[in-house]
Structures are given as C-alpha cells and as structure tokens.
N, C-alpha and C positions, 0 to 999 in steps of 0.2 A: 718923284722922290725929293720933295722939297723940305720935308720935315726932318728934324734931327734923328728921330726914331727910324725913319725910312732909310737913313744913310748909315745905320749901325750894321756894318757888314760882318761883325763878329758875333752878334746876338741873333739877328734875323737870319732866316734861311734863304739862300739865293741859288739860282740855277748856275752851275759852274761855267756855263757858256758865257755868262756875263763877264767874268774875269779873263776870258780868252778873247773877247771882242771889244770890250770897253775899257779905256784908260780911266782909272778911278784915282782921284787924288789920295796920296798916301800909300798906294799899292805899288808893287814892283811893275816897272814898265817892260813889256816884252820879255817876260820870264827872267829878268835880271834883278834878283833880290836886293842888290846894292844900288840900283838905279831907280829911285822913287819918283813916280809921276807927280808933277806939281800943277796946281790950278793955273798958274801963270803961263803954262804952255798952251792953254786953249786959246782959241781965236779971240773971243770976247766973252768971258764968263758971265758978265752981267746981262748979256743978250742971249747967248747960246747955251749957257749952263757950264757946269764945272767938269763935265766929262768930255772925252774925245774918242773917236774910233781908233781901234788898234789894227783893224783889218787892212787898211790901205797905207799904214805908216810903217816906217822902218826905224831901226835904232839910230841914234845920232852919229855913230861912227860909220854908218853906211854911206857910200858916195851919193846916193839918191836923196839923203836928208838935206834940207835947206833951212838955215836958221835966219829967217828974215822976219823979226817980230812984227806984228803979232801972229804971223803965219808960220810957226815952227812946224814943219811937216815934211812930207815926202812927195816927190813927183808921183803922179798917179796915172802914168801912161802905160800901164800894163793890164792885161786881162787876167783875172784869177778865177779858176774853177776849182773849188775845193773837192777833195777826195770824197768827203761825205756826200756832196751834191751829186757826184757821178753815181755813187751807190744808190742814192735815193731816186735818181732818174730811172735806174734799172728797176728798182722796187715798184715805182709808180707804173712803169710799163707792164710789169708782171701782173699787178693788180688790175690794170685795164684789160689784160688778157684773161682775167679770172683765175690766175695762178697764185692764189693767196699763200699757199703753203711754201712756195718758193720765195715770196716777197718778205714774209715775216722774219726769217733768219737774217736777211740783209738789214732790215730795220733794227733788229736787236743788236747786230754787230756795230752799228753806229752808236747806239745807246751804250754798249759796253765800252767802246773806244772813248766816248766822252767821259765815262766813269773812271777809266784808267788815266785820263789826262789830269786828274787832280794833283798828281805828284809834281806837276809843273808850277802849281799855284802856291808857292811858298814865300814867306818873308825871310830875311837874313837869319833870324833866330830859329828857322825851321817850322814855325807855326803857319797854318793855312792863311791865305790872304783874306778869305771870307768863309763864313759858315755855309758851305755848299751842301745841298741835298744830294743824295746818292742816286745815280741813274740805275743802280742795280734793282731798285724797287720798281723801275719803269719797264723792265724787260718782261715781255709776255712769254 
C-alpha cells in the first residue's frame, strides 16, 4: 500500500480485521476515537513503514507501555491465544475427523463475530474508520 489510492481507507473496501490489528495513521488507536495514531509513533517509518501492530501493544495509560523514542510500545512478555483461534482449532479438528457439519457453524460464528465488531471501529464524529466490507456475505 504505497500509493495514495491504496491508502484511501474511506473509498476503497477493506477487511475490518485490518482496523482491529493494524495501527493506521489518522485512525483511532485501540478503539479510542479521541486518541489518533500518528506516524511518529512507529519505530522508523522510512525503513519499516507507517503502520504498527495493534495486537501486542497497549494504550499509553497502561503500566506496560514504555515511551522510549523511537520505540514507543508495550512490553511483549505475555502469550496471547485469541478466542477465535480456539474456536478455529476446534473446527479444524472436526474437519480432520470428517465432521464438516459441526465445523461449519463454528467458522460462521467467527465470521459473524467479526461482522459485529464493526461498531468498535468509529471516529469521534461517529463515522467508520474505514470502508469495511461485510462479513455477512461470507457466511455460508
């Protein structure tokens, strides 16, 4: 996404998981519409790009946050297993056992949950942070 057109999050359609997992300049940071992510927070934008992971970071008011430029980030000394991963582990096991009819509702529940998460992705004026496509069309 180096082109200006590729960075137009209001016109182009994006997977909503992007706004849940990637800090995007100009977008709210960690679901706080009044706290806007800045390019200057990344390690070295000229080398690593303008984006940063949201998955391993915490809010600046969290005790784990350390502000030592240019490494404004969180300590990363904990293991994370997402709820969706646990459900998908089970679905994968059921598929391996040939129990497809039991696995499909689990997969669809993850898709529906992702679709419901769009309400978290708002700017201070209530507008969506990005033009996200709907997961409802992905449910089988």
